[in-house]
PLY file of the C-alpha trace (Angstrom):
ply
format ascii 1.0
element vertex 86
property float x
property float y
property float z
element edge 85
property int vertex1
property int vertex2
end_header
27.62 2.72 -85.05
24.38 0.79 -84.56
24.46 -2.69 -83.00
21.83 -5.17 -81.90
21.38 -5.91 -78.22
22.57 -9.50 -78.84
25.78 -8.34 -80.51
26.29 -5.82 -77.70
25.84 -8.55 -75.07
28.36 -10.84 -76.78
30.92 -8.07 -77.33
30.23 -5.70 -74.45
33.89 -4.81 -73.80
34.44 -4.01 -77.48
31.52 -1.58 -77.53
32.53 0.10 -74.28
35.93 0.78 -75.84
34.36 1.99 -79.10
32.01 4.32 -77.22
35.03 6.33 -76.14
35.72 7.12 -79.81
32.30 7.22 -81.52
28.57 7.05 -80.93
27.30 3.56 -80.17
23.56 2.97 -80.52
22.15 -0.32 -79.26
18.87 -1.52 -80.73
16.34 -3.77 -79.07
13.29 -4.24 -81.23
12.12 -0.74 -82.16
13.86 0.86 -79.15
17.27 2.52 -79.31
19.74 3.16 -76.50
22.91 5.23 -76.61
26.08 4.06 -74.88
27.42 7.30 -73.47
30.71 7.61 -71.58
30.65 10.26 -68.88
33.58 12.62 -68.22
35.87 11.49 -65.41
34.87 14.56 -63.40
31.22 13.47 -63.53
30.39 12.30 -60.02
27.75 9.71 -59.30
25.78 10.30 -56.13
25.26 6.67 -55.14
22.98 7.58 -52.24
20.45 9.22 -54.57
21.45 7.31 -57.73
21.97 10.50 -59.74
24.78 11.56 -62.03
25.16 15.10 -60.73
24.14 17.30 -57.87
21.05 19.48 -58.05
23.29 22.55 -58.38
25.24 21.01 -61.27
21.98 20.00 -62.94
20.50 23.50 -62.77
23.78 25.04 -63.95
23.72 22.66 -66.94
20.10 23.62 -67.69
20.93 27.34 -67.48
23.80 26.85 -69.93
21.61 24.89 -72.36
18.82 27.45 -72.16
21.31 30.25 -72.88
22.65 28.29 -75.87
19.12 27.77 -77.19
18.30 31.48 -76.80
21.50 32.28 -78.71
20.30 30.06 -81.57
22.75 27.23 -80.96
20.25 24.44 -81.57
19.75 21.53 -83.94
16.21 20.79 -85.04
15.38 17.10 -84.69
13.73 16.11 -87.94
12.94 12.79 -89.60
15.83 13.50 -91.99
18.24 13.94 -89.08
16.91 10.78 -87.44
17.52 8.86 -90.67
21.03 10.32 -90.94
21.86 9.36 -87.36
20.14 5.99 -87.08
19.63 4.81 -90.62
0 1
1 2
2 3
3 4
4 5
5 6
6 7
7 8
8 9
9 10
10 11
11 12
12 13
13 14
14 15
15 16
16 17
17 18
18 19
19 20
20 21
21 22
22 23
23 24
24 25
25 26
26 27
27 28
28 29
29 30
30 31
31 32
32 33
33 34
34 35
35 36
36 37
37 38
38 39
39 40
40 41
41 42
42 43
43 44
44 45
45 46
46 47
47 48
48 49
49 50
50 51
51 52
52 53
53 54
54 55
55 56
56 57
57 58
58 59
59 60
60 61
61 62
62 63
63 64
64 65
65 66
66 67
67 68
68 69
69 70
70 71
71 72
72 73
73 74
74 75
75 76
76 77
77 78
78 79
79 80
80 81
81 82
82 83
83 84
84 85
């Protein structure tokens, strides 16, 4: 679902609820932002303003690198961009 920043601002609660069920993309001019709910187990380190610890971050990178090496990737093309964002 793609919404303008004005519509998002007027209906913010609606889009937070929708983001739990589907992708919500907010547009502002030519820029796009994704409203992304984080898992409940995702801790926010308020002292450093980060979403995960350094160890969790490197573990996530290792997992993604292993997936890429195994061929589990999606090539980002203009066709895919059009399919996702119209």
